[in-house]
Structure formats: structure tokens, C-alpha cells
C-alpha positions in Angstrom: 2.8 -14.7 -4.9 1.5 -17.1 -2.4 1.0 -15.2 0.3 -1.4 -14.4 2.5 -3.0 -11.6 1.1 -3.9 -8.8 3.9 -1.9 -7.7 6.6 -3.1 -6.5 9.8 -2.1 -4.0 12.4 -3.4 -4.1 15.4 -0.4 -3.0 17.7 -0.1 0.7 18.8 3.9 0.3 18.4 3.3 -1.6 14.7 0.8 1.2 13.5 3.2 3.8 14.4 6.4 2.3 13.0 4.6 2.0 10.0 3.5 5.2 9.4 7.1 5.8 8.5 6.9 7.6 4.8 10.2 5.9 3.6 8.5 2.6 5.3 5.0 3.0 3.4 7.2 3.4 0.3 9.3 0.4 0.6 7.0 -1.7 1.4 4.5 -0.1 -1.6 6.9 -0.2 -4.4 7.7 -3.9 -3.3 4.4 -4.7 -3.6 4.1 -2.7 -6.7 7.1 -2.9 -8.7 8.3 -6.2 -7.7 10.9 -7.7 -5.7 13.9 -5.8 -5.1 17.6 -5.2 -3.0 18.0 -2.5 -1.0 20.2 -0.4 -3.9 17.3 -1.4 -6.3 15.2 0.1 -4.1 17.6 3.1 -3.2 17.2 3.8 -7.3 13.6 3.5 -7.3 12.9 5.8 -4.4 15.7 8.1 -4.0 17.5 7.9 -1.2 20.4 5.7 -0.3 20.9 1.4 0.3 21.9 2.4 3.7 18.3 3.7 4.6 16.6 1.3 2.5 18.6 -1.6 4.2 17.8 -0.3 7.4 13.8 -0.2 6.7 13.8 -3.9 5.1 15.0 -5.2 8.0 12.7 -3.3 10.0 10.1 -4.4 8.1 11.7 -7.9 8.0 11.1 -8.1 11.9 7.5 -7.2 11.3 6.5 -9.9 8.9 5.9 -7.2 6.1 8.6 -7.9 4.3 10.6 -11.0 3.5 12.9 -12.5 1.7 12.6 -13.8 -2.0 13.7 -17.3 -2.5 13.3 -16.9 -6.1 15.9 -14.3 -6.7 18.5 -16.0 -4.4 22.0 -13.8 -3.1 23.2 -13.1 -6.8 26.2 -13.9 -8.7 28.4 -13.4 -5.5 25.8 -14.3 -3.0 26.2 -10.8 -1.7 22.4 -9.7 -2.7 19.8 -10.0 -0.2 16.3 -9.3 -2.4 12.7 -8.7 -1.0 9.4 -8.7 -1.6 6.0 -7.8 0.0 4.7 -10.7 2.4 1.4 -9.7 1.7 -0.8 -7.9 -1.2 -2.1 -5.3 0.9 -2.6 -3.9 4.7 -5.6 -2.9 6.9 -5.2 -1.1 9.8 -7.9 -0.4 12.9 -7.6 1.7 16.1 -9.7 -0.4 18.0 -7.4 -2.7 18.5 -4.6 -0.5 19.1 -6.2 -0.1 22.8 -5.8 3.4 24.8 -3.2 5.1 22.2 -5.3 3.5 19.3 -7.0 7.1 17.8 -3.4 8.7 18.6 -2.0 5.8 16.1 -4.5 5.2 13.5 -4.9 9.1 13.0 -0.7 9.2 12.0 -1.2 5.9 10.0 -4.0 7.5 8.3 -2.1 10.7 7.4 1.3 9.0 6.6 -0.9 6.5 4.1 -3.0 9.7 2.9 0.2 11.5 1.9 1.3 8.3 0.1 -1.9 7.9 -1.8 -1.8 12.1 -3.1 1.3 12.0 -4.1 0.6 9.1 -6.5 -2.7 11.4 -7.3 0.1 14.1 -7.9 2.3 12.1 -10.0 -0.6 11.2 -12.2 -1.7 14.7 -13.2 1.7 15.6 -13.7 2.0 12.8 -16.2 -1.5 14.0 -17.8 -0.1 17.3 -18.0 2.9 16.0 -20.0 0.3 14.1 -22.5 1.6 10.7 -20.6 -1.6 8.9 -20.7 -3.9 7.9 -23.5 -7.2 10.0 -23.6 -8.9 5.9 -23.0 -7.0 5.8 -19.8 -8.1 9.1 -18.6 -11.1 8.6 -19.2 -11.6 5.4 -16.8 -9.0 7.3 -14.3 -10.2 9.4 -11.1 -12.1 9.3 -8.3 -15.3 9.8 -6.5 -17.4 9.7 -2.8 -20.7 8.8 -2.1 -22.6 8.1 0.5 -25.0 5.2 2.5 -26.9 4.6 5.5 -25.7 1.3 7.0 -24.5 -0.9 9.6 -21.4 -2.4 10.8 -21.6 -6.0 10.0 -23.2 -4.4 6.0 -20.1 -2.1 6.2 -17.7 -5.3 7.1 -19.4 -6.9 4.3 -19.0 -4.0 1.5 -15.5 -3.6 2.5 -15.1 -7.7 2.0 -16.8 -7.8 -1.5 -15.0 -4.4 -2.9 -11.7 -6.5 -2.1 -12.8 -9.5 -3.5 -13.7 -7.5 -7.1 -10.3 -6.0 -6.5 -8.6 -9.2 -6.4 -11.1 -10.3 -9.0 -10.0 -7.8 -11.4 -6.3 -7.9 -11.7 -4.5 -9.9 -14.3 -1.0 -9.5 -13.9 -0.7 -11.5 -17.6 -3.1 -8.9 -19.2 -0.8 -8.0 -21.9 -0.5 -4.8 -24.5 -2.2 -1.8 -23.3 -2.3 -3.1 -19.1 -1.4 -0.8 -16.9 -0.9 -0.8 -13.2 -3.7 0.9 -11.7 -3.9 2.0 -7.7 -7.4 1.2 -5.7 -8.1 3.3 -2.7 -11.2 2.5 -0.1 -11.8 4.7 2.6 -15.1 4.4 5.2 -16.0 6.0 8.0 -19.0 6.4 9.9 -19.6 10.6 10.0 -21.6 12.3 11.9 -23.3 15.7 11.8 -23.1 18.5 14.0 -26.8 18.4 14.9 -28.4 15.1 16.0 
């Protein structure tokens, strides 16, 4: 995809609008599953094409999705194919002004619920023995704590995103799967100093 790699959300209105669960799922599906019409997205997401169409227009207004010229308009010229305009989305509450913490929390909450759903789906698939032992051995999460500066944390974030991009191999072939990687880094203060 010849697109900028990241979209930055900094406007409070935009953050609030993107915190909508269906908009997040639509954007995620276009990134993971590829271009689609509103009808295809409705089937993928278990909703109706009227809802997906409405939210697609909204996402397009803010530049998160765009027409996919490779797909055209279909045989009868009526289908509108959409694709994600960016590979990733980042947001910061600092640029969102006085209501930044409120909208940042709303966005984080909506995205975390979406990630939780994806992890839950993985564990449901594991319980049905749908993943090989090899995939189960490498899948998982973890956490760690480090002491650093804002500048070094930004460098770490950049390095991690570069590692993710470098590891992406759309032509990996047989045995390859789509993998989602979640990265969070927040400063933490204990109750006592």
C-alpha cells in the first residue's frame, strides 16, 4: 500500500469520533482483511451495510479510509471499494487540549476492548484446537518495567514500530498468518515518592 504509515490523532473531536467501536472495527478490518465494500464489511463484522456505509463516509471525511482505485466501482458501477489510508494509528492526549485526558481515556478504552476481543477470539480458537503447537508456543503477551526518559521512550517506540514493519512479510507464503502486535508504554508513579 503506497500510503503514509501512521495517522496521528490529536484533535479532541477526532479522538472522540474514532473511539466508536464500529468505526474501530471497520478500520481494523480494512487494515487486516483488505479492501472491501460496505456490504462486505457488514458481513465481516456482523452488522448491516447501511451502518457500515455511514461510518465509512465518516472515516473518509477524516482521512482514515479512501477509495480503492484498484477495485474500481464494480461491474455495474455502483460498488464503492474502500481501503485503509494508513497502516497504523497513534494518538496523544497532550495535543488534544484541556479535554485531552477525557478523550484519550475514551480512545484507549475502546481500543483495549477491541484488543481484548481479539485475544479472547484467539483463546476460543485454542480451546477448539485451531492453532498448531508451533503457533501456540510463540503467541502470547508479557510486560516489563524500565526506567527511562521521554526521549529514550520515543526512540524505543520508534524502534519497535520499525521492527514490526521489518518483520511484516505479505509474501511469506504457506504457514504464515496475520499477527496483531499491541504495544503500550505509559509512565507509572507509585503512591509514595
